N, C-alpha and C positions, 0 to 999 in steps of 0.2 A: 315753752314748757321744758324743753330739753336744756335750755340755758339755765333755768332755775335749778334743775337737777344737778347740772354740772357745778353750779355755785355751792350747792349743799354738800356735794361729795368731794370737791377739790378746792384747795386754797388758791390764793392769787398766783403762787409760783407754779401751780399745776401738780402739786403733790396730793396724793389721795389722803383724805382726812381720817378715814376709818381704818387705820393701820392695824388696829387690834384684831380685825377679821383675818389677817394673815398670820397671826401669832399661833404657834403650836399649842401654847397653854390655853388659849381661848377655845380652839377647836377641840382639844381634849376635854375641857370642862363642859362644853356644849354636848359632846357625845356622851359623857358620863352622866350629865343631868337628864338627857333624853332616855338613856338606858335605865336609870333609877326611876324615873317617872313611869316608864313602861312596865317594869317588873316588880316594883316595890310599892304599888298603890295600896292604900288602906282599905279596910272593910267598908267604910262609908262610901268610898268611890265605887267599889264593885257591887255593893248590895243596894245602895240608894241612888247614887248619881247616874250610873250606867242605865238602869231601867228607865229613869226619867228622861235621859237624853235619847234613848232608843224610842221611847214613846213619842217624843217630840219629832224625831226624824221620820219615823215610819208611819205615824198616824196623823190624820188631820185633827185639828181641835186644840184646845187649850190644856196642856199637860198639868199646869198649876191647878186648874179647877178639878181635873180628874183625880189627881193625887190628894187634894184637899178633901174631896168627897169620900175618898176611901180611907181617910184617917192617916195618911202617910205625910204628915206635916214636915218631917225632917228630910224628905227626899231630895230637895234641891233648894236650899235657903238663900238663893242668889237672885238678883233681878234679871230681867229679860235680856239685857245686853250681855251678861255673862253666859246666858243660855245660848245666845247666837254665836258668841266667840268659841264656846266649847263644842258646839255642834257643827260648826263650819268644816273642820277637817274631816269629820266622819261623814258629813253629807257629800263632800267632794269625792272622797275615797269610795263611798258607797255608790256614787254614780259611775265611777270608773271600774270598780271591782264587783259591784253587786252588793246590796246591803247585807246579805246573809254571810258573805265572806269577810266583811270588814268589822261589823259591829259585834263586839264580844258580849256574851251574856254570862253572868256568874254561874 
């Protein structure tokens, strides 16, 4: 397993393949993107997606069915894989910090 990882990350001469990770431009762009994603989210995210994700994380059951029955069809128009991807960081941080501290409500 570790040999395969070494083959993926290093070339035959032993040089690290992912040199862009050490680039200041890459690091600055990543920080700028995370900042923008955190502070400049749209109304759809704060009023539709966040309650849907919070419902999925804090309550048992199918959030798609709950929001469909309440007429909120636009709450989260993505498949389950996207729901898992978007809720994973909040679930992990919620376990570490407590769900009340990490999950933001609009």
